[in-house]
C-alpha positions as CSV (number, residue, x, y, z in Angstrom):
1,M,17.0,-17.4,8.4
2,T,16.3,-15.5,11.6
3,I,14.8,-17.4,14.6
4,I,11.7,-16.0,16.3
5,T,12.6,-14.7,19.8
6,P,10.3,-15.4,22.7
7,E,9.3,-11.7,22.7
8,L,8.4,-11.8,19.0
9,R,6.4,-15.0,19.5
10,Q,4.4,-13.3,22.3
11,A,3.7,-10.3,20.0
12,I,2.6,-12.7,17.2
13,E,0.3,-14.6,19.6
14,Q,-1.2,-11.3,20.9
15,A,-1.8,-10.0,17.4
16,G,-4.0,-13.1,16.6
17,E,-4.9,-12.9,12.9
18,Q,-3.5,-9.3,12.5
19,P,0.0,-8.6,11.2
20,V,2.7,-7.7,13.6
21,Q,4.3,-4.3,13.2
22,L,8.0,-3.9,14.1
23,T,10.0,-0.7,14.3
24,D,13.7,-0.6,13.9
25,P,14.9,1.8,16.6
26,E,18.0,2.8,14.7
27,T,16.3,3.7,11.4
28,N,12.7,4.1,12.5
29,S,11.7,1.9,9.6
30,V,8.5,-0.1,10.1
31,Y,8.2,-3.7,9.1
32,I,5.2,-6.0,9.0
33,I,5.3,-9.6,9.8
34,V,2.7,-11.9,8.3
35,R,2.5,-15.6,8.0
36,A,4.1,-17.1,4.9
37,D,0.7,-18.3,3.5
38,V,-0.8,-14.9,3.9
39,Y,2.3,-13.3,2.2
40,E,2.0,-15.8,-0.7
41,R,-1.7,-15.0,-1.2
42,M,-0.9,-11.2,-1.2
43,R,2.0,-11.7,-3.6
44,A,-0.2,-13.7,-6.0
45,L,-2.8,-10.9,-6.0
46,C,-0.1,-8.3,-6.8
47,D,1.5,-10.4,-9.5
48,D,-1.8,-10.8,-11.3
49,F,-2.7,-7.1,-10.9
50,D,-2.4,-4.7,-13.8
51,I,-2.9,-1.1,-12.8
52,R,-4.6,-0.4,-16.2
53,D,-7.5,-2.5,-15.1
54,A,-8.3,0.1,-12.5
55,Y,-8.3,3.1,-14.9
56,P,-12.1,3.0,-15.5
57,L,-12.8,3.0,-11.8
58,M,-10.3,5.8,-11.2
59,D,-12.0,7.8,-13.9
60,Q,-15.4,7.3,-12.2
61,V,-14.0,8.4,-8.8
62,A,-12.4,11.5,-10.4
63,A,-15.7,12.4,-12.0
64,L,-17.6,12.0,-8.8
65,E,-15.1,14.4,-7.1
66,G,-15.6,17.0,-9.8
67,W,-12.4,16.5,-11.9
68,D,-14.5,16.4,-15.1
69,D,-15.6,20.0,-14.5
70,P,-14.4,22.1,-17.4
71,S,-12.9,24.6,-15.0
72,M,-10.4,21.9,-14.0
73,D,-9.0,21.7,-17.5
74,I,-6.4,24.3,-16.5
75,Y,-4.6,21.5,-14.6
76,N,-4.0,19.7,-17.9
77,E,-2.2,22.7,-19.3
78,Y,0.1,23.3,-16.3
79,Q,3.7,23.7,-17.2
80,P,6.3,23.8,-14.4
81,S,8.7,26.6,-14.4
82,S,12.2,25.9,-15.5
83,E,13.9,27.7,-12.6
């Protein structure tokens, strides 16, 4: 396990309840530090989530945005070229 440096502790304290963003200068990858209890709550939510439960809501949003318009049916028939 990595130990929190004084600089990181200061960033965590300054962030308060917000997550701390870290950027790896060699890879430009961004990491988020959250307290373990927050991570566990988020993980539990994700473990219990089934994307299929969101399908009806996604259909409603698509309809509101006009995707149920018959002129949009052409997108259901799109065949990519085999080039």
